[in-house]
Backbone bond lengths (Angstrom), bond angles and torsions (degrees), N, CA, C in turn:
res aa  C-N    CA-C-N  psi(-1)  N-CA   C-N-CA  omega(-1)  CA-C   N-CA-C  phi
1 M - - - 1.468 - - 1.524 110.14 -
2 T 1.321 114.31 135.63 1.445 116.24 174.51 1.559 115.46 -75.74
3 P 1.346 116.86 160.89 1.461 114.29 178.88 1.553 114.45 -57.91
4 Q 1.336 118.77 -33.13 1.348 120.94 179.67 1.517 114.17 -71.44
5 N 1.425 113.28 -35.23 1.464 115.95 172.64 1.510 114.28 -63.88
6 I 1.344 114.21 -36.44 1.520 119.46 175.48 1.459 111.65 -59.24
7 I 1.351 115.43 -50.26 1.440 119.05 177.98 1.389 115.70 -62.73
8 D 1.386 120.31 -43.54 1.430 120.21 175.68 1.542 114.30 -61.89
9 N 1.347 111.09 -38.17 1.514 112.74 -177.55 1.490 111.59 -69.61
10 L 1.349 119.90 -34.24 1.400 120.38 -178.09 1.530 117.19 -83.77
11 T 1.334 116.56 -34.06 1.441 123.72 -176.47 1.531 107.96 -63.29
12 G 1.302 115.68 126.63 1.464 123.54 177.27 1.520 111.35 89.15
13 Q 1.288 118.11 -5.14 1.533 117.09 178.38 1.526 107.85 -73.27
14 T 1.416 112.93 152.70 1.446 120.91 171.25 1.504 107.04 -86.09
15 V 1.315 118.27 131.02 1.441 123.62 175.93 1.561 109.86 -61.41
16 P 1.302 118.99 129.21 1.494 117.21 175.79 1.497 114.15 -66.95
17 N 1.290 117.71 152.12 1.512 121.43 176.39 1.545 107.14 -78.86
18 L 1.342 112.20 97.00 1.466 120.71 178.98 1.571 105.73 -134.93
19 V 1.374 114.07 137.81 1.405 117.57 177.80 1.539 107.43 -94.92
20 L 1.359 115.26 130.72 1.395 124.05 172.02 1.508 111.44 -117.82
21 M 1.310 114.06 142.75 1.486 118.83 -178.07 1.507 108.90 -81.42
22 A 1.290 116.91 136.64 1.468 122.96 176.33 1.531 111.28 -102.54
23 T 1.348 114.07 170.27 1.412 119.58 -172.51 1.560 109.28 -72.26
24 D 1.268 122.09 -17.24 1.436 122.73 178.54 1.512 111.28 -93.38
25 G 1.354 122.23 7.26 1.365 128.21 176.03 1.585 110.62 91.91
26 S 1.287 118.19 -9.43 1.513 120.59 178.45 1.506 111.69 -71.83
27 K 1.286 115.48 159.88 1.478 121.19 174.81 1.479 108.76 -107.75
28 I 1.295 116.29 126.81 1.503 121.31 -174.62 1.511 109.44 -116.05
29 D 1.276 117.02 128.63 1.488 127.45 170.74 1.537 107.20 -107.69
30 L 1.321 119.98 100.18 1.387 126.12 -175.69 1.560 111.81 -57.15
31 A 1.328 117.53 -28.82 1.436 124.04 -173.38 1.584 107.69 -75.73
32 A 1.336 118.65 -21.08 1.379 123.44 -176.18 1.515 115.36 -95.85
33 L 1.287 119.64 -1.85 1.414 126.60 -169.87 1.600 106.99 -92.21
34 A 1.320 112.01 126.46 1.508 120.72 176.86 1.476 112.08 -77.28
35 G 1.270 119.93 145.71 1.461 122.46 175.36 1.554 109.23 89.69
36 I 1.282 113.64 -161.01 1.486 124.78 -172.74 1.467 110.13 -98.65
37 S 1.355 118.12 119.85 1.439 121.81 173.90 1.542 107.27 -113.62
38 V 1.344 114.23 134.32 1.433 121.59 172.61 1.471 110.71 -103.21
39 V 1.297 118.95 119.19 1.498 121.36 -177.28 1.563 103.98 -120.66
40 Y 1.290 112.52 114.60 1.617 115.60 172.45 1.490 104.09 -105.61
41 A 1.339 114.03 124.85 1.453 125.11 177.93 1.588 106.09 -98.55
42 Y 1.346 110.86 139.06 1.451 116.10 179.61 1.595 111.26 -142.73
43 P 1.184 119.82 155.73 1.542 120.01 -176.71 1.557 112.73 -58.37
44 R 1.299 120.48 -66.81 1.376 123.48 -175.61 1.528 111.99 -174.56
45 T 1.254 115.73 153.31 1.462 120.47 173.15 1.547 109.69 -104.49
46 S 1.279 116.80 132.21 1.543 120.45 179.21 1.457 110.36 -68.58
47 P 1.353 115.68 149.69 1.450 118.62 176.87 1.532 109.56 -61.52
48 P 1.364 120.65 153.14 1.382 123.59 -179.80 1.561 110.05 -60.49
49 N 1.309 113.06 143.08 1.538 120.28 173.99 1.507 109.94 59.07
50 Q 1.337 119.26 27.33 1.414 119.65 176.63 1.549 103.74 -131.98
51 P 1.360 117.30 149.36 1.433 120.96 176.29 1.531 110.98 -70.56
52 P 1.323 115.79 162.62 1.471 119.98 174.06 1.524 108.29 -67.05
53 I 1.338 114.01 172.44 1.428 120.73 171.07 1.517 112.39 -55.74
54 K 1.281 114.74 141.82 1.470 119.13 177.78 1.501 111.02 -55.45
55 G 1.329 116.57 126.03 1.514 119.48 178.76 1.578 109.19 90.64
56 W 1.261 120.54 -5.74 1.482 123.81 -175.88 1.527 111.90 -49.77
57 D 1.335 114.87 -47.22 1.464 122.27 -179.36 1.521 114.04 -61.37
58 Q 1.340 115.42 -21.66 1.504 119.74 -179.61 1.500 111.95 -90.56
59 I 1.365 120.12 -6.62 1.457 121.20 179.83 1.570 103.76 -90.42
60 D 1.289 113.38 119.87 1.480 121.14 -179.22 1.604 108.84 -58.62
61 G 1.272 114.07 125.27 1.488 121.17 175.56 1.542 114.64 81.06
62 A 1.312 117.24 3.71 1.471 117.53 -175.82 1.536 111.35 -82.94
63 R 1.293 118.19 -31.19 1.495 121.06 179.70 1.469 113.63 -76.00
64 G 1.348 119.06 141.46 1.461 120.24 174.44 1.509 115.34 120.39
65 C 1.317 119.36 8.46 1.425 118.66 -176.48 1.491 117.93 -67.38
66 T 1.395 112.01 -40.15 1.494 120.13 174.81 1.508 111.96 -64.86
67 P 1.337 121.36 -46.99 1.446 121.35 178.82 1.534 110.36 -66.73
68 Q 1.275 121.25 -31.30 1.489 124.84 178.63 1.543 109.22 -66.23
69 S 1.423 115.78 -43.71 1.436 120.57 -178.87 1.541 108.30 -69.11
70 K 1.399 117.58 -41.46 1.449 119.01 178.09 1.520 112.68 -63.53
71 G 1.269 117.31 -35.90 1.400 123.71 178.03 1.503 111.40 -61.51
72 Y 1.339 116.76 -46.62 1.450 120.57 176.99 1.608 111.05 -64.50
73 G 1.213 115.92 -37.48 1.459 121.85 173.66 1.443 113.67 -60.86
74 E 1.392 120.36 -41.12 1.393 125.22 -179.61 1.631 109.51 -75.25
75 Y 1.242 117.42 -32.53 1.525 122.44 -177.53 1.462 112.32 -102.20
76 H 1.336 119.23 9.43 1.429 122.57 -177.34 1.599 110.13 -55.56
77 S 1.341 116.12 -51.56 1.436 115.87 -175.91 1.579 113.13 -66.03
78 E 1.366 117.64 -33.45 1.435 122.56 176.95 1.586 109.08 -63.61
79 I 1.286 116.56 -41.40 1.473 122.32 -175.43 1.587 103.29 -70.24
80 I 1.243 121.52 -40.29 1.448 122.75 -177.65 1.619 104.61 -67.66
81 A 1.270 116.95 -44.00 1.483 124.20 -177.22 1.566 109.75 -63.30
82 A 1.302 114.64 -30.30 1.446 119.13 179.46 1.458 114.32 -81.39
83 G 1.365 117.11 -3.30 1.521 118.69 176.00 1.477 114.72 122.35
84 A 1.258 122.70 -1.44 1.488 121.46 174.29 1.422 109.95 -80.50
85 S 1.390 115.24 142.49 1.494 118.65 176.24 1.487 111.03 -87.02
86 R 1.297 116.82 -21.89 1.499 119.17 -176.37 1.526 108.49 -166.87
87 V 1.366 114.18 161.69 1.470 122.15 176.30 1.547 105.82 -127.03
88 F 1.277 114.68 143.73 1.490 118.57 169.98 1.495 110.30 -136.66
89 G 1.281 115.31 145.90 1.504 119.09 165.71 1.541 104.33 -92.09
90 L 1.290 116.10 161.60 1.414 123.42 -178.80 1.551 112.02 -145.14
91 S 1.309 117.55 121.59 1.493 116.76 174.91 1.574 108.37 -146.44
92 T 1.281 116.17 177.81 1.474 118.88 -178.85 1.528 109.57 -95.51
93 Q 1.351 117.20 5.14 1.425 119.75 175.14 1.496 112.21 -74.22
94 S 1.319 119.13 158.68 1.492 122.00 -178.68 1.453 111.32 -66.95
95 S 1.296 117.83 157.81 1.441 123.28 176.19 1.526 110.34 -64.13
96 E 1.211 118.49 -38.43 1.457 125.62 173.37 1.524 113.25 -49.55
97 Y 1.334 110.92 -52.47 1.485 118.93 178.17 1.558 111.58 -65.75
98 Q 1.319 113.35 -44.83 1.497 118.00 -175.63 1.585 108.64 -67.20
99 K 1.338 119.83 -29.93 1.404 119.27 174.34 1.465 116.48 -59.31
100 E 1.329 115.16 -38.52 1.480 122.26 172.73 1.494 111.73 -59.75
101 V 1.357 113.99 -43.91 1.512 119.27 178.65 1.457 112.65 -59.73
102 V 1.347 116.34 -47.09 1.525 124.52 177.20 1.526 109.21 -53.38
103 E 1.268 116.57 -49.74 1.464 124.13 -176.76 1.543 109.35 -66.98
104 R 1.254 114.90 -50.09 1.516 120.38 -177.17 1.498 111.50 -61.07
105 L 1.368 115.36 -41.53 1.459 116.52 -173.41 1.538 112.59 -97.71
106 S 1.327 116.19 1.99 1.418 123.08 175.89 1.565 110.71 61.17
107 I 1.274 115.23 46.14 1.477 121.09 -176.44 1.507 109.02 -84.41
108 P 1.416 117.06 130.41 1.422 118.81 -175.17 1.512 115.27 -90.94
109 F 1.276 117.93 29.75 1.453 121.83 177.07 1.507 107.41 -150.84
110 H 1.321 118.99 179.79 1.450 124.95 -176.28 1.513 109.91 -98.53
111 I 1.378 111.98 151.99 1.443 122.50 172.86 1.531 106.74 -106.66
112 L 1.248 119.34 131.77 1.441 125.42 178.41 1.601 112.41 -94.13
113 S 1.194 113.60 141.94 1.558 119.06 178.63 1.506 113.47 -102.51
114 D 1.330 114.97 120.30 1.489 119.79 172.78 1.502 107.22 -109.66
115 Q 1.265 115.31 47.79 1.496 123.62 -176.63 1.508 113.68 -52.25
116 K 1.314 113.70 -35.64 1.587 120.17 -177.78 1.490 109.48 -94.64
117 L 1.335 116.95 6.50 1.455 120.69 175.80 1.561 116.31 59.33
118 K 1.306 117.47 26.65 1.408 121.60 -178.12 1.439 113.64 -71.16
119 L 1.348 117.59 -45.59 1.454 120.26 176.28 1.477 113.26 -70.15
120 A 1.304 118.28 -37.93 1.486 123.40 173.19 1.515 112.75 -56.91
121 A 1.306 116.82 -44.39 1.464 123.04 174.97 1.446 114.40 -63.02
122 A 1.329 114.98 -49.06 1.497 122.68 -174.13 1.537 110.58 -62.51
123 L 1.320 115.12 -42.84 1.485 119.05 179.46 1.479 115.21 -93.14
124 V 1.336 117.22 -3.07 1.413 124.67 -176.58 1.582 111.95 56.10
125 L 1.311 112.97 50.50 1.424 122.74 -176.73 1.571 107.50 -71.87
126 P 1.269 122.10 146.53 1.414 122.28 179.14 1.485 109.82 -71.44
127 T 1.388 115.93 140.02 1.499 124.43 -177.72 1.550 105.98 -136.46
128 F 1.280 115.22 169.88 1.441 123.01 172.63 1.598 106.75 -150.54
129 E 1.316 113.43 161.81 1.498 118.93 177.94 1.487 108.28 -104.83
130 A 1.394 112.23 140.46 1.411 118.54 168.68 1.562 111.06 -154.85
131 A 1.279 115.48 131.80 1.446 119.69 179.90 1.586 113.01 56.32
132 G 1.327 114.41 37.28 1.431 120.48 177.47 1.563 113.99 74.67
133 M 1.360 115.89 12.04 1.456 121.66 177.20 1.525 112.50 -113.75
134 T 1.292 119.15 142.30 1.427 124.05 169.86 1.479 109.08 -91.42
135 L 1.382 117.28 116.42 1.452 122.40 -175.05 1.591 112.31 -119.70
136 L 1.320 113.20 151.27 1.449 117.01 178.66 1.531 107.74 -74.30
137 T 1.363 112.63 141.08 1.422 121.29 163.26 1.463 112.32 -71.46
138 R 1.289 121.63 139.75 1.427 125.87 179.41 1.610 110.26 -56.53
139 I 1.318 114.38 122.44 1.451 121.15 -175.48 1.557 105.56 -155.96
140 T 1.295 119.53 141.61 1.507 120.44 170.94 1.498 107.56 -117.11
141 I 1.324 111.62 141.32 1.452 120.52 -175.99 1.543 107.94 -125.73
142 I 1.287 115.10 129.89 1.485 121.90 176.60 1.539 105.06 -104.51
143 I 1.321 117.48 118.32 1.457 120.74 -177.29 1.555 106.64 -119.05
144 E 1.391 113.40 134.05 1.475 119.60 179.29 1.504 106.24 -122.33
145 N 1.303 118.75 114.33 1.461 122.06 178.89 1.426 111.62 50.46
146 G 1.308 117.57 47.34 1.451 119.19 173.71 1.586 115.75 88.30
147 N 1.289 116.59 -9.25 1.477 119.89 -176.49 1.516 111.41 -113.10
148 I 1.322 115.11 135.74 1.433 115.72 -179.44 1.632 110.93 -77.43
149 K 1.279 111.40 122.03 1.456 121.04 -174.31 1.574 112.99 -97.82
150 K 1.312 114.82 -35.74 1.499 117.56 -172.50 1.479 105.45 -153.59
151 I 1.388 114.08 145.28 1.457 122.92 178.07 1.572 106.28 -127.34
152 F 1.345 113.79 134.14 1.450 118.10 174.73 1.587 102.87 -109.68
153 F 1.303 115.15 108.05 1.437 118.29 -179.45 1.601 110.53 -161.77
154 P 1.217 118.31 132.14 1.555 128.61 -5.23 1.412 110.63 -72.13
155 V 1.312 114.32 161.30 1.495 123.85 175.63 1.494 104.43 -103.66
156 N 1.296 116.20 94.01 1.457 123.53 -177.69 1.471 118.65 -74.97
157 E 1.398 117.92 -32.33 1.405 125.75 177.84 1.423 108.88 -116.72
158 P 1.268 124.12 87.42 1.533 124.62 -172.98 1.535 112.82 -55.14
159 S 1.353 115.33 -39.91 1.500 120.46 -176.52 1.479 112.52 -68.56
160 Q 1.355 118.49 -16.04 1.455 123.88 -178.24 1.557 113.12 -105.16
161 N 1.321 113.09 -3.58 1.517 115.91 -177.28 1.525 113.72 -57.86
162 A 1.282 117.19 -43.60 1.506 120.81 -178.25 1.507 109.02 -61.59
163 V 1.363 118.31 -42.07 1.506 123.80 176.46 1.448 108.25 -59.20
164 E 1.268 122.78 -43.77 1.465 123.65 -179.22 1.481 110.43 -67.13
165 V 1.290 120.64 -42.48 1.457 126.41 178.13 1.594 109.37 -60.74
166 A 1.359 115.79 -51.15 1.470 117.99 175.18 1.491 114.39 -53.42
167 A 1.364 116.62 -45.50 1.464 118.87 -179.67 1.473 110.12 -67.22
168 Y 1.317 122.05 -40.93 1.466 124.39 176.52 1.519 109.07 -54.47
169 L 1.426 116.79 -54.45 1.425 120.17 -173.88 1.580 112.27 -62.90
170 K 1.371 115.31 -34.87 1.446 118.10 175.24 1.529 114.72 -66.28
171 S 1.348 114.70 -28.03 1.485 120.81 -178.28 1.546 113.22 -83.47
172 E 1.298 117.57 -11.14 1.466 123.26 -174.64 1.517 109.85 -97.50
173 S 1.299 112.70 104.68 1.495 115.33 176.35 1.439 117.43 -82.37
174 D 1.311 120.01 -8.78 1.419 125.24 174.09 1.534 116.64 -85.29
175 F 1.338 113.77 -3.69 1.492 120.13 173.94 1.511 107.10 -90.97
176 E 1.236 122.42 84.42 1.530 126.45 -176.72 1.462 107.40 -129.12
């Protein structure tokens, strides 16, 4: 599927009622949340003090998960001020691992785990295989009251994705 096909397929969809585990132990159903939710999906963050998966740098778009998460941490207040009700990261890693990432990177929001790929399958999110794992391709989804309003894909500059999202939200007068 081309990037435009992915964007066209997702934009306007209703988010399915699925419960995802968050890093604080809560269960989040994105379809049930009122207001604007920003969900940035990323492949995975490497464990601290360990090298990435062998061949990771050769996978187009794989690098940049930590800078993307840090960017969302730095621009969190701007994204909220621009109209978002909340921000979530999303990966296929376990909540236990993601909790370590949130603490290590001082992220002021929760990361959701789609470890069983239920959301990825329901929305037909782009994925790829690496080291025997199915991982999410980097994509950012803006959800308003359970409906997908905007897709950022591909995300070519992970460290700048939060800046782009904040600018988009500021420019949208219908997000009130």
